[in-house]
N, CA, C and O atoms as a Tinker XYZ file with bonds, in Angstrom:
   440  protein
     1  N      5.889000  -19.428000   72.688000    73     2
     2  CA     7.137000  -19.509000   71.969000    64     1     3
     3  C      7.924000  -18.230000   72.210000    63     2     4     5
     4  O      7.381000  -17.125000   72.172000    81     3
     5  N      9.220000  -18.408000   72.459000    73     3     6
     6  CA    10.123000  -17.271000   72.615000    64     5     7
     7  C     11.195000  -17.400000   71.536000    63     6     8     9
     8  O     11.924000  -18.391000   71.489000    81     7
     9  N     11.284000  -16.390000   70.670000    73     7    10
    10  CA    12.284000  -16.389000   69.613000    64     9    11
    11  C     13.465000  -15.545000   70.059000    63    10    12    13
    12  O     13.333000  -14.339000   70.268000    81    11
    13  N     14.615000  -16.178000   70.205000    73    11    14
    14  CA    15.838000  -15.494000   70.613000    64    13    15
    15  C     16.654000  -15.106000   69.397000    63    14    16    17
    16  O     16.502000  -15.687000   68.322000    81    15
    17  N     17.515000  -14.127000   69.574000    73    15    18
    18  CA    18.376000  -13.644000   68.488000    64    17    19
    19  C     19.376000  -14.706000   68.043000    63    18    20    21
    20  O     19.663000  -14.841000   66.853000    81    19
    21  N     19.905000  -15.461000   69.015000    73    19    22
    22  CA    20.936000  -16.459000   68.710000    64    21    23
    23  C     20.998000  -17.477000   69.847000    63    22    24    25
    24  O     20.285000  -17.352000   70.842000    81    23
    25  N     21.842000  -18.468000   69.694000    73    23    26
    26  CA    21.947000  -19.530000   70.693000    64    25    27
    27  C     22.441000  -18.997000   72.030000    63    26    28    29
    28  O     22.001000  -19.461000   73.082000    81    27
    29  N     23.347000  -18.032000   72.002000    73    27    30
    30  CA    23.845000  -17.457000   73.258000    64    29    31
    31  C     22.710000  -16.815000   74.049000    63    30    32    33
    32  O     22.588000  -17.046000   75.252000    81    31
    33  N     21.886000  -16.017000   73.392000    73    31    34
    34  CA    20.758000  -15.377000   74.065000    64    33    35
    35  C     19.760000  -16.425000   74.560000    63    34    36    37
    36  O     19.237000  -16.312000   75.669000    81    35
    37  N     19.496000  -17.443000   73.737000    73    35    38
    38  CA    18.564000  -18.503000   74.133000    64    37    39
    39  C     19.074000  -19.237000   75.364000    63    38    40    41
    40  O     18.299000  -19.544000   76.271000    81    39
    41  N     20.363000  -19.519000   75.401000    73    39    42
    42  CA    20.954000  -20.216000   76.548000    64    41    43
    43  C     20.892000  -19.349000   77.800000    63    42    44    45
    44  O     20.582000  -19.841000   78.885000    81    43
    45  N     21.187000  -18.063000   77.653000    73    43    46
    46  CA    21.103000  -17.150000   78.800000    64    45    47
    47  C     19.675000  -17.076000   79.343000    63    46    48    49
    48  O     19.468000  -17.085000   80.556000    81    47
    49  N     18.695000  -17.002000   78.443000    73    47    50
    50  CA    17.297000  -16.968000   78.873000    64    49    51
    51  C     16.919000  -18.269000   79.563000    63    50    52    53
    52  O     16.276000  -18.250000   80.613000    81    51
    53  N     17.307000  -19.390000   78.989000    73    51    54
    54  CA    17.027000  -20.693000   79.582000    64    53    55
    55  C     17.603000  -20.754000   81.003000    63    54    56    57
    56  O     16.911000  -21.165000   81.934000    81    55
    57  N     18.849000  -20.350000   81.165000    73    55    58
    58  CA    19.483000  -20.354000   82.482000    64    57    59
    59  C     18.782000  -19.404000   83.444000    63    58    60    61
    60  O     18.571000  -19.740000   84.610000    81    59
    61  N     18.420000  -18.215000   82.958000    73    59    62
    62  CA    17.758000  -17.226000   83.812000    64    61    63
    63  C     16.397000  -17.721000   84.297000    63    62    64    65
    64  O     16.006000  -17.442000   85.430000    81    63
    65  N     15.682000  -18.447000   83.458000    73    63    66
    66  CA    14.383000  -18.971000   83.883000    64    65    67
    67  C     14.524000  -20.043000   84.959000    63    66    68    69
    68  O     13.596000  -20.254000   85.739000    81    67
    69  N     15.649000  -20.710000   85.013000    73    67    70
    70  CA    15.896000  -21.680000   86.087000    64    69    71
    71  C     16.264000  -20.980000   87.381000    63    70    72    73
    72  O     15.986000  -21.498000   88.463000    81    71
    73  N     16.884000  -19.814000   87.290000    73    71    74
    74  CA    17.460000  -19.168000   88.469000    64    73    75
    75  C     16.717000  -17.944000   88.974000    63    74    76    77
    76  O     17.149000  -17.349000   89.961000    81    75
    77  N     15.616000  -17.537000   88.342000    73    75    78
    78  CA    15.026000  -16.259000   88.709000    64    77    79
    79  C     14.377000  -16.254000   90.091000    63    78    80    81
    80  O     14.187000  -15.180000   90.661000    81    79
    81  N     14.035000  -17.401000   90.641000    73    79    82
    82  CA    13.412000  -17.452000   91.968000    64    81    83
    83  C     13.673000  -18.809000   92.597000    63    82    84    85
    84  O     13.708000  -19.836000   91.918000    81    83
    85  N     13.856000  -18.789000   93.906000    73    83    86
    86  CA    14.086000  -20.049000   94.622000    64    85    87
    87  C     12.791000  -20.832000   94.841000    63    86    88    89
    88  O     12.830000  -22.034000   95.102000    81    87
    89  N     11.641000  -20.153000   94.735000    73    87    90
    90  CA    10.376000  -20.823000   95.050000    64    89    91
    91  C      9.396000  -20.888000   93.886000    63    90    92    93
    92  O      8.366000  -21.554000   93.988000    81    91
    93  N      9.696000  -20.211000   92.782000    73    91    94
    94  CA     8.804000  -20.201000   91.633000    64    93    95
    95  C      9.456000  -20.936000   90.468000    63    94    96    97
    96  O     10.676000  -21.091000   90.410000    81    95
    97  N      8.615000  -21.382000   89.546000    73    95    98
    98  CA     9.142000  -22.076000   88.371000    64    97    99
    99  C      8.271000  -21.782000   87.168000    63    98   100   101
   100  O      7.046000  -21.881000   87.238000    81    99
   101  N      8.899000  -21.423000   86.073000    73    99   102
   102  CA     8.211000  -21.280000   84.800000    64   101   103
   103  C      8.646000  -22.449000   83.925000    63   102   104   105
   104  O      9.795000  -22.495000   83.487000    81   103
   105  N      7.750000  -23.389000   83.664000    73   103   106
   106  CA     8.139000  -24.562000   82.869000    64   105   107
   107  C      8.542000  -24.150000   81.461000    63   106   108   109
   108  O      7.778000  -23.495000   80.751000    81   107
   109  N      9.739000  -24.537000   81.068000    73   107   110
   110  CA    10.280000  -24.137000   79.776000    64   109   111
   111  C     11.299000  -25.169000   79.293000    63   110   112   113
   112  O     11.901000  -25.898000   80.081000    81   111
   113  N     11.468000  -25.203000   77.984000    73   111   114
   114  CA    12.479000  -26.058000   77.357000    64   113   115
   115  C     12.963000  -25.374000   76.089000    63   114   116   117
   116  O     12.352000  -24.421000   75.604000    81   115
   117  N     14.057000  -25.872000   75.570000    73   115   118
   118  CA    14.532000  -25.438000   74.262000    64   117   119
   119  C     13.712000  -26.184000   73.205000    63   118   120   121
   120  O     13.150000  -27.242000   73.487000    81   119
   121  N     13.646000  -25.640000   72.008000    73   119   122
   122  CA    12.797000  -26.171000   70.942000    64   121   123
   123  C     13.089000  -27.627000   70.595000    63   122   124   125
   124  O     12.180000  -28.360000   70.206000    81   123
   125  N     14.333000  -28.055000   70.727000    73   123   126
   126  CA    14.689000  -29.420000   70.340000    64   125   127
   127  C     14.471000  -30.445000   71.454000    63   126   128   129
   128  O     14.795000  -31.621000   71.287000    81   127
   129  N     13.929000  -30.008000   72.576000    73   127   130
   130  CA    13.662000  -30.920000   73.688000    64   129   131
   131  C     12.467000  -31.811000   73.354000    63   130   132   133
   132  O     11.482000  -31.331000   72.793000    81   131
   133  N     12.538000  -33.110000   73.691000    73   131   134
   134  CA    11.411000  -34.010000   73.420000    64   133   135
   135  C     10.107000  -33.583000   74.114000    63   134   136   137
   136  O      9.023000  -33.990000   73.694000    81   135
   137  N     10.205000  -32.774000   75.160000    73   135   138
   138  CA     9.013000  -32.333000   75.892000    64   137   139
   139  C      8.460000  -30.993000   75.393000    63   138   140   141
   140  O      7.561000  -30.429000   76.019000    81   139
   141  N      8.978000  -30.483000   74.291000    73   139   142
   142  CA     8.550000  -29.171000   73.798000    64   141   143
   143  C      7.042000  -29.090000   73.566000    63   142   144   145
   144  O      6.429000  -28.067000   73.871000    81   143
   145  N      6.449000  -30.129000   73.042000    73   143   146
   146  CA     5.008000  -30.082000   72.770000    64   145   147
   147  C      4.162000  -30.089000   74.037000    63   146   148   149
   148  O      2.983000  -29.738000   73.998000    81   147
   149  N      4.755000  -30.485000   75.159000    73   147   150
   150  CA     4.028000  -30.557000   76.423000    64   149   151
   151  C      4.405000  -29.434000   77.382000    63   150   152   153
   152  O      3.899000  -29.392000   78.504000    81   151
   153  N      5.280000  -28.527000   76.966000    73   151   154
   154  CA     5.793000  -27.488000   77.848000    64   153   155
   155  C      5.297000  -26.125000   77.384000    63   154   156   157
   156  O      5.382000  -25.816000   76.196000    81   155
   157  N      4.777000  -25.301000   78.300000    73   155   158
   158  CA     4.164000  -24.034000   77.899000    64   157   159
   159  C      5.132000  -23.009000   77.301000    63   158   160   161
   160  O      4.737000  -22.243000   76.422000    81   159
   161  N      6.380000  -22.977000   77.749000    73   159   162
   162  CA     7.341000  -22.007000   77.232000    64   161   163
   163  C      8.426000  -22.756000   76.467000    63   162   164   165
   164  O      9.127000  -23.606000   77.018000    81   163
   165  N      8.546000  -22.422000   75.187000    73   163   166
   166  CA     9.538000  -23.064000   74.332000    64   165   167
   167  C     10.431000  -21.969000   73.761000    63   166   168   169
   168  O      9.944000  -20.993000   73.191000    81   167
   169  N     11.737000  -22.140000   73.918000    73   167   170
   170  CA    12.719000  -21.160000   73.467000    64   169   171
   171  C     13.354000  -21.664000   72.171000    63   170   172   173
   172  O     13.780000  -22.815000   72.080000    81   171
   173  N     13.410000  -20.783000   71.171000    73   171   174
   174  CA    13.965000  -21.171000   69.871000    64   173   175
   175  C     14.817000  -20.042000   69.310000    63   174   176   177
   176  O     14.671000  -18.883000   69.700000    81   175
   177  N     15.706000  -20.394000   68.390000    73   175   178
   178  CA    16.491000  -19.382000   67.682000    64   177   179
   179  C     15.976000  -19.191000   66.265000    63   178   180   181
   180  O     16.393000  -18.264000   65.571000    81   179
   181  N     15.090000  -20.044000   65.841000    73   179   182
   182  CA    14.401000  -19.879000   64.564000    64   181   183
   183  C     13.034000  -20.542000   64.666000    63   182   184   185
   184  O     12.841000  -21.497000   65.419000    81   183
   185  N     12.112000  -20.025000   63.909000    73   183   186
   186  CA    10.741000  -20.507000   63.949000    64   185   187
   187  C     10.415000  -21.081000   62.571000    63   186   188   189
   188  O     10.575000  -20.410000   61.552000    81   187
   189  N      9.962000  -22.311000   62.556000    73   187   190
   190  CA     9.516000  -22.893000   61.292000    64   189   191
   191  C      8.060000  -23.315000   61.431000    63   190   192   193
   192  O      7.396000  -22.929000   62.393000    81   191
   193  N      7.568000  -24.082000   60.510000    73   191   194
   194  CA     6.146000  -24.438000   60.521000    64   193   195
   195  C      5.812000  -25.564000   61.499000    63   194   196   197
   196  O      4.642000  -25.751000   61.832000    81   195
   197  N      6.793000  -26.307000   61.959000    73   195   198
   198  CA     6.544000  -27.427000   62.881000    64   197   199
   199  C      6.715000  -26.957000   64.320000    63   198   200   201
   200  O      7.697000  -27.295000   64.981000    81   199
   201  N      5.750000  -26.175000   64.798000    73   199   202
   202  CA     5.843000  -25.599000   66.137000    64   201   203
   203  C      4.902000  -26.306000   67.102000    63   202   204   205
   204  O      3.819000  -26.743000   66.714000    81   203
   205  N      5.317000  -26.417000   68.350000    73   203   206
   206  CA     4.433000  -27.070000   69.319000    64   205   207
   207  C      3.301000  -26.164000   69.809000    63   206   208   209
   208  O      2.283000  -26.667000   70.284000    81   207
   209  N      3.455000  -24.840000   69.704000    73   207   210
   210  CA     2.447000  -23.903000   70.208000    64   209   211
   211  C      2.263000  -22.755000   69.216000    63   210   212   213
   212  O      3.193000  -22.372000   68.506000    81   211
   213  N      1.035000  -22.212000   69.182000    73   211   214
   214  CA     0.742000  -21.117000   68.266000    64   213   215
   215  C     -0.042000  -19.986000   68.923000    63   214   216   217
   216  O     -0.580000  -19.128000   68.225000    81   215
   217  N     -0.117000  -19.969000   70.253000    73   215   218
   218  CA    -0.893000  -18.929000   70.911000    64   217   219
   219  C     -0.134000  -17.606000   70.946000    63   218   220   221
   220  O     -0.644000  -16.582000   70.494000    81   219
   221  N      1.082000  -17.629000   71.483000    73   219   222
   222  CA     1.837000  -16.398000   71.691000    64   221   223
   223  C      3.279000  -16.579000   71.242000    63   222   224   225
   224  O      3.921000  -17.582000   71.556000    81   223
   225  N      3.778000  -15.591000   70.501000    73   223   226
   226  CA     5.180000  -15.534000   70.136000    64   225   227
   227  C      5.774000  -14.290000   70.776000    63   226   228   229
   228  O      5.292000  -13.181000   70.548000    81   227
   229  N      6.811000  -14.469000   71.569000    73   227   230
   230  CA     7.567000  -13.349000   72.125000    64   229   231
   231  C      8.849000  -13.259000   71.316000    63   230   232   233
   232  O      9.688000  -14.158000   71.363000    81   231
   233  N      8.995000  -12.174000   70.577000    73   231   234
   234  CA    10.145000  -12.008000   69.701000    64   233   235
   235  C     11.204000  -11.172000   70.394000    63   234   236   237
   236  O     11.015000   -9.975000   70.608000    81   235
   237  N     12.315000  -11.797000   70.745000    73   235   238
   238  CA    13.451000  -11.097000   71.327000    64   237   239
   239  C     14.514000  -10.804000   70.273000    63   238   240   241
   240  O     15.527000  -10.172000   70.571000    81   239
   241  N     14.289000  -11.255000   69.054000    73   239   242
   242  CA    15.275000  -11.101000   67.994000    64   241   243
   243  C     15.034000   -9.808000   67.220000    63   242   244   245
   244  O     14.027000   -9.129000   67.417000    81   243
   245  N     15.978000   -9.481000   66.334000    73   243   246
   246  CA    15.828000   -8.307000   65.484000    64   245   247
   247  C     15.243000   -8.665000   64.123000    63   246   248   249
   248  O     15.160000   -7.815000   63.236000    81   247
   249  N     14.839000   -9.921000   63.958000    73   247   250
   250  CA    14.279000  -10.338000   62.677000    64   249   251
   251  C     12.752000  -10.415000   62.747000    63   250   252   253
   252  O     12.165000  -10.594000   63.814000    81   251
   253  N     12.140000  -10.276000   61.588000    73   251   254
   254  CA    10.701000  -10.480000   61.483000    64   253   255
   255  C     10.476000  -11.973000   61.295000    63   254   256   257
   256  O     10.906000  -12.534000   60.287000    81   255
   257  N      9.815000  -12.626000   62.239000    73   255   258
   258  CA     9.562000  -14.059000   62.075000    64   257   259
   259  C      8.670000  -14.296000   60.857000    63   258   260   261
   260  O      7.568000  -13.754000   60.779000    81   259
   261  N      9.136000  -15.089000   59.924000    73   259   262
   262  CA     8.371000  -15.311000   58.690000    64   261   263
   263  C      7.052000  -16.013000   58.946000    63   262   264   265
   264  O      6.129000  -15.910000   58.139000    81   263
   265  N      6.951000  -16.717000   60.045000    73   263   266
   266  CA     5.725000  -17.459000   60.362000    64   265   267
   267  C      4.897000  -16.770000   61.448000    63   266   268   269
   268  O      4.110000  -17.423000   62.132000    81   267
   269  N      5.071000  -15.451000   61.611000    73   267   270
   270  CA     4.354000  -14.752000   62.678000    64   269   271
   271  C      2.844000  -14.880000   62.547000    63   270   272   273
   272  O      2.142000  -14.832000   63.557000    81   271
   273  N      2.328000  -15.040000   61.347000    73   271   274
   274  CA     0.880000  -15.118000   61.137000    64   273   275
   275  C      0.275000  -16.395000   61.729000    63   274   276   277
   276  O     -0.943000  -16.480000   61.885000    81   275
   277  N      1.098000  -17.376000   62.057000    73   275   278
   278  CA     0.604000  -18.613000   62.678000    64   277   279
   279  C      0.173000  -18.393000   64.125000    63   278   280   281
   280  O     -0.526000  -19.226000   64.702000    81   279
   281  N      0.588000  -17.278000   64.708000    73   279   282
   282  CA     0.359000  -17.040000   66.132000    64   281   283
   283  C     -0.851000  -16.148000   66.353000    63   282   284   285
   284  O     -1.142000  -15.260000   65.551000    81   283
   285  N     -1.550000  -16.400000   67.452000    73   283   286
   286  CA    -2.682000  -15.564000   67.823000    64   285   287
   287  C     -2.223000  -14.170000   68.231000    63   286   288   289
   288  O     -2.899000  -13.178000   67.958000    81   287
   289  N     -1.057000  -14.104000   68.894000    73   287   290
   290  CA    -0.503000  -12.824000   69.343000    64   289   291
   291  C      1.014000  -12.851000   69.173000    63   290   292   293
   292  O      1.652000  -13.899000   69.275000    81   291
   293  N      1.574000  -11.668000   68.912000    73   291   294
   294  CA     3.023000  -11.507000   68.837000    64   293   295
   295  C      3.400000  -10.322000   69.713000    63   294   296   297
   296  O      2.811000   -9.246000   69.608000    81   295
   297  N      4.380000  -10.528000   70.573000    73   295   298
   298  CA     4.925000   -9.450000   71.388000    64   297   299
   299  C      6.371000   -9.246000   70.979000    63   298   300   301
   300  O      7.173000  -10.180000   70.999000    81   299
   301  N      6.691000   -8.031000   70.612000    73   299   302
   302  CA     8.057000   -7.654000   70.261000    64   301   303
   303  C      8.669000   -6.976000   71.481000    63   302   304   305
   304  O      8.107000   -6.010000   71.998000    81   303
   305  N      9.795000   -7.463000   71.939000    73   303   306
   306  CA    10.506000   -6.842000   73.055000    64   305   307
   307  C     11.696000   -6.110000   72.451000    63   306   308   309
   308  O     12.544000   -6.709000   71.791000    81   307
   309  N     11.742000   -4.788000   72.692000    73   307   310
   310  CA    12.741000   -3.948000   72.058000    64   309   311
   311  C     13.476000   -3.144000   73.122000    63   310   312   313
   312  O     12.859000   -2.530000   73.992000    81   311
   313  N     14.793000   -3.155000   73.040000    73   311   314
   314  CA    15.587000   -2.358000   73.974000    64   313   315
   315  C     15.668000   -0.919000   73.473000    63   314   316   317
   316  O     15.134000   -0.594000   72.412000    81   315
   317  N     16.324000   -0.076000   74.224000    73   315   318
   318  CA    16.507000    1.315000   73.813000    64   317   319
   319  C     17.784000    1.511000   73.001000    63   318   320   321
   320  O     18.109000    2.639000   72.631000    81   319
   321  N     18.510000    0.434000   72.719000    73   319   322
   322  CA    19.698000    0.536000   71.881000    64   321   323
   323  C     19.271000    0.907000   70.467000    63   322   324   325
   324  O     18.273000    0.396000   69.958000    81   323
   325  N     20.023000    1.788000   69.842000    73   323   326
   326  CA    19.623000    2.340000   68.552000    64   325   327
   327  C     19.435000    1.274000   67.471000    63   326   328   329
   328  O     18.459000    1.332000   66.723000    81   327
   329  N     20.346000    0.304000   67.373000    73   327   330
   330  CA    20.213000   -0.719000   66.331000    64   329   331
   331  C     18.982000   -1.585000   66.559000    63   330   332   333
   332  O     18.317000   -1.979000   65.602000    81   331
   333  N     18.674000   -1.885000   67.815000    73   331   334
   334  CA    17.487000   -2.675000   68.140000    64   333   335
   335  C     16.219000   -1.869000   67.834000    63   334   336   337
   336  O     15.260000   -2.395000   67.269000    81   335
   337  N     16.226000   -0.611000   68.208000    73   335   338
   338  CA    15.061000    0.244000   67.957000    64   337   339
   339  C     14.824000    0.416000   66.451000    63   338   340   341
   340  O     13.678000    0.384000   66.004000    81   339
   341  N     15.879000    0.597000   65.673000    73   339   342
   342  CA    15.728000    0.737000   64.218000    64   341   343
   343  C     15.177000   -0.538000   63.594000    63   342   344   345
   344  O     14.306000   -0.480000   62.726000    81   343
   345  N     15.677000   -1.681000   64.030000    73   343   346
   346  CA    15.160000   -2.961000   63.518000    64   345   347
   347  C     13.680000   -3.113000   63.879000    63   346   348   349
   348  O     12.889000   -3.607000   63.076000    81   347
   349  N     13.314000   -2.688000   65.081000    73   347   350
   350  CA    11.913000   -2.777000   65.512000    64   349   351
   351  C     11.011000   -1.877000   64.675000    63   350   352   353
   352  O      9.886000   -2.251000   64.346000    81   351
   353  N     11.503000   -0.700000   64.333000    73   351   354
   354  CA    10.719000    0.203000   63.480000    64   353   355
   355  C     10.465000   -0.439000   62.115000    63   354   356   357
   356  O      9.366000   -0.342000   61.568000    81   355
   357  N     11.483000   -1.090000   61.577000    73   355   358
   358  CA    11.335000   -1.773000   60.294000    64   357   359
   359  C     10.310000   -2.903000   60.397000    63   358   360   361
   360  O      9.464000   -3.054000   59.515000    81   359
   361  N     10.381000   -3.696000   61.471000    73   359   362
   362  CA     9.393000   -4.772000   61.660000    64   361   363
   363  C      7.995000   -4.198000   61.817000    63   362   364   365
   364  O      7.033000   -4.755000   61.288000    81   363
   365  N      7.872000   -3.094000   62.536000    73   363   366
   366  CA     6.585000   -2.427000   62.725000    64   365   367
   367  C      5.968000   -2.088000   61.364000    63   366   368   369
   368  O      4.782000   -2.329000   61.137000    81   367
   369  N      6.787000   -1.523000   60.454000    73   367   370
   370  CA     6.294000   -1.184000   59.109000    64   369   371
   371  C      5.904000   -2.445000   58.339000    63   370   372   373
   372  O      4.896000   -2.453000   57.633000    81   371
   373  N      6.691000   -3.502000   58.470000    73   371   374
   374  CA     6.371000   -4.748000   57.769000    64   373   375
   375  C      5.067000   -5.352000   58.283000    63   374   376   377
   376  O      4.267000   -5.862000   57.499000    81   375
   377  N      4.849000   -5.297000   59.600000    73   375   378
   378  CA     3.565000   -5.757000   60.141000    64   377   379
   379  C      2.423000   -4.944000   59.537000    63   378   380   381
   380  O      1.404000   -5.505000   59.134000    81   379
   381  N      2.593000   -3.623000   59.475000    73   379   382
   382  CA     1.554000   -2.763000   58.911000    64   381   383
   383  C      1.283000   -3.108000   57.447000    63   382   384   385
   384  O      0.132000   -3.102000   57.013000    81   383
   385  N      2.329000   -3.407000   56.690000    73   383   386
   386  CA     2.158000   -3.782000   55.292000    64   385   387
   387  C      1.372000   -5.085000   55.147000    63   386   388   389
   388  O      0.746000   -5.324000   54.114000    81   387
   389  N      1.406000   -5.915000   56.169000    73   387   390
   390  CA     0.653000   -7.173000   56.164000    64   389   391
   391  C     -0.784000   -6.968000   56.650000    63   390   392   393
   392  O     -1.539000   -7.932000   56.785000    81   391
   393  N     -1.161000   -5.712000   56.912000    73   391   394
   394  CA    -2.522000   -5.417000   57.346000    64   393   395
   395  C     -2.717000   -5.526000   58.849000    63   394   396   397
   396  O     -3.848000   -5.504000   59.333000    81   395
   397  N     -1.629000   -5.642000   59.584000    73   395   398
   398  CA    -1.697000   -5.749000   61.042000    64   397   399
   399  C     -1.523000   -4.360000   61.633000    63   398   400   401
   400  O     -0.702000   -3.572000   61.164000    81   399
   401  N     -2.302000   -4.067000   62.665000    73   399   402
   402  CA    -2.198000   -2.777000   63.330000    64   401   403
   403  C     -1.535000   -2.981000   64.689000    63   402   404   405
   404  O     -2.219000   -3.180000   65.692000    81   403
   405  N     -0.199000   -2.932000   64.721000    73   403   406
   406  CA     0.485000   -3.172000   65.993000    64   405   407
   407  C      0.224000   -2.049000   66.983000    63   406   408   409
   408  O      0.083000   -0.887000   66.603000    81   407
   409  N      0.162000   -2.408000   68.245000    73   407   410
   410  CA     0.097000   -1.396000   69.288000    64   409   411
   411  C      1.510000   -1.238000   69.848000    63   410   412   413
   412  O      2.350000   -2.129000   69.723000    81   411
   413  N      1.747000   -0.096000   70.463000    73   411   414
   414  CA     3.085000    0.256000   70.912000    64   413   415
   415  C      3.009000    0.654000   72.379000    63   414   416   417
   416  O      2.255000    1.559000   72.738000    81   415
   417  N      3.767000    0.000000   73.210000    73   415   418
   418  CA     3.798000    0.300000   74.633000    64   417   419
   419  C      5.248000    0.531000   75.020000    63   418   420   421
   420  O      6.117000   -0.274000   74.683000    81   419
   421  N      5.516000    1.618000   75.721000    73   419   422
   422  CA     6.862000    1.907000   76.200000    64   421   423
   423  C      6.888000    1.657000   77.704000    63   422   424   425
   424  O      6.163000    2.293000   78.468000    81   423
   425  N      7.726000    0.732000   78.105000    73   423   426
   426  CA     7.874000    0.442000   79.532000    64   425   427
   427  C      8.862000    1.439000   80.123000    63   426   428   429
   428  O      9.909000    1.723000   79.540000    81   427
   429  N      8.513000    1.953000   81.270000    73   427   430
   430  CA     9.418000    2.922000   81.896000    64   429   431
   431  C     10.563000    2.185000   82.579000    63   430   432   433
   432  O     10.491000    0.980000   82.819000    81   431
   433  N     11.602000    2.918000   82.883000    73   431   434
   434  CA    12.779000    2.348000   83.547000    64   433   435
   435  C     12.549000    2.170000   85.046000    63   434   436   437
   436  O     13.347000    1.517000   85.718000    81   435
   437  N     11.492000    2.730000   85.565000    73   435   438
   438  CA    11.248000    2.633000   87.015000    64   437   439
   439  C     10.588000    1.349000   87.421000    63   438   440
   440  O     10.327000    1.137000   88.605000    81   439
Protein backbone atom coordinates (compact mmCIF):
# COMPACT_ATOMS: atom_id res chain seq x y z
CA UNK A 1 0.00 0.00 0.00
CA UNK A 2 1.20 3.48 -0.88
CA UNK A 3 -0.46 6.38 0.95
CA UNK A 4 -0.27 9.62 -1.01
CA UNK A 5 -0.80 13.12 0.36
CA UNK A 6 -3.61 13.89 -2.10
CA UNK A 7 -5.16 12.85 -5.40
CA UNK A 8 -2.68 14.93 -7.41
CA UNK A 9 0.30 13.14 -5.85
CA UNK A 10 -1.42 9.75 -6.26
CA UNK A 11 -2.09 10.45 -9.94
CA UNK A 12 1.49 11.59 -10.53
CA UNK A 13 2.81 8.42 -8.86
CA UNK A 14 0.42 6.25 -10.86
CA UNK A 15 1.59 7.89 -14.10
CA UNK A 16 5.26 7.66 -13.11
CA UNK A 17 4.96 3.93 -12.44
CA UNK A 18 3.67 3.45 -15.98
CA UNK A 19 6.48 5.49 -17.52
CA UNK A 20 9.58 4.78 -15.44
CA UNK A 21 10.98 2.15 -17.84
CA UNK A 22 10.27 0.91 -21.34
CA UNK A 23 11.03 -2.71 -20.40
CA UNK A 24 10.05 -3.03 -16.73
CA UNK A 25 6.67 -2.96 -15.05
CA UNK A 26 5.55 -2.63 -11.46
CA UNK A 27 1.95 -3.87 -11.25
CA UNK A 28 -0.10 -1.19 -9.53
CA UNK A 29 -3.60 0.25 -9.35
CA UNK A 30 -5.48 2.95 -7.51
CA UNK A 31 -7.40 1.81 -4.41
CA UNK A 32 -10.81 1.98 -6.10
CA UNK A 33 -9.77 -0.32 -8.96
CA UNK A 34 -11.63 -3.67 -9.05
CA UNK A 35 -8.23 -5.42 -9.29
CA UNK A 36 -6.83 -3.85 -6.10
CA UNK A 37 -7.06 -7.08 -4.12
CA UNK A 38 -5.07 -8.91 -6.82
CA UNK A 39 -2.43 -6.22 -7.44
CA UNK A 40 0.75 -5.95 -5.34
CA UNK A 41 0.98 -2.13 -5.34
CA UNK A 42 -2.12 -0.17 -4.41
CA UNK A 43 -2.09 3.64 -4.30
CA UNK A 44 -4.50 5.44 -1.97
CA UNK A 45 -5.11 8.91 -0.57
CA UNK A 46 -6.63 7.55 2.62
CA UNK A 47 -6.36 4.26 4.43
CA UNK A 48 -9.33 2.62 6.09
CA UNK A 49 -9.95 -0.83 7.52
CA UNK A 50 -11.04 -2.43 4.22
CA UNK A 51 -7.59 -2.82 2.68
CA UNK A 52 -6.51 -5.40 0.14
CA UNK A 53 -2.98 -5.74 1.61
CA UNK A 54 -1.41 -5.44 5.06
CA UNK A 55 2.25 -6.33 4.57
CA UNK A 56 3.82 -2.95 3.81
CA UNK A 57 2.61 0.64 3.97
CA UNK A 58 4.70 3.31 2.26
CA UNK A 59 3.60 6.65 3.64
CA UNK A 60 4.23 9.56 1.28
CA UNK A 61 1.81 11.81 3.16
CA UNK A 62 2.38 14.15 6.09
CA UNK A 63 -0.31 12.44 8.15
CA UNK A 64 -0.02 9.58 10.60
CA UNK A 65 -2.10 6.76 9.13
CA UNK A 66 -4.62 5.85 11.83
CA UNK A 67 -4.54 2.22 10.74
CA UNK A 68 -0.74 1.87 10.61
CA UNK A 69 -0.85 -0.94 13.20
CA UNK A 70 -2.59 -3.18 10.63
CA UNK A 71 0.64 -3.35 8.63
CA UNK A 72 3.64 -5.58 9.21
CA UNK A 73 5.95 -2.72 8.19
CA UNK A 74 5.63 1.02 7.62
CA UNK A 75 8.08 3.10 5.61
CA UNK A 76 7.89 6.86 5.91
CA UNK A 77 9.36 8.75 2.95
CA UNK A 78 10.36 12.26 3.99
CA UNK A 79 11.82 15.05 1.89
CA UNK A 80 14.28 17.64 3.15
CA UNK A 81 11.64 20.38 2.98
CA UNK A 82 11.17 21.88 6.43
CA UNK A 83 7.39 21.37 6.67
CA UNK A 84 7.72 17.73 5.59
CA UNK A 85 10.59 17.11 8.01
CA UNK A 86 8.66 18.70 10.91
CA UNK A 87 5.59 16.58 10.18
CA UNK A 88 7.82 13.49 10.07
CA UNK A 89 9.33 14.34 13.45
CA UNK A 90 5.83 14.57 14.90
CA UNK A 91 4.87 11.19 13.40
CA UNK A 92 8.11 9.71 14.75
CA UNK A 93 7.12 10.82 18.28
CA UNK A 94 3.60 9.44 17.83
CA UNK A 95 4.99 6.08 16.73
CA UNK A 96 7.21 6.07 19.83
CA UNK A 97 4.20 6.85 22.04
CA UNK A 98 2.53 3.75 20.58
CA UNK A 99 5.50 1.65 21.74
CA UNK A 100 7.08 1.42 18.29
CA UNK A 101 10.81 1.95 17.92
CA UNK A 102 11.20 3.48 14.47
CA UNK A 103 14.54 3.32 12.74
CA UNK A 104 15.84 6.32 10.84
CA UNK A 105 17.76 6.17 7.57
CA UNK A 106 18.96 9.22 5.66
CA UNK A 107 19.41 8.68 1.95
CA UNK A 108 22.19 10.69 0.43
CA UNK A 109 21.67 12.93 -2.59
CA UNK A 110 24.30 11.04 -4.58
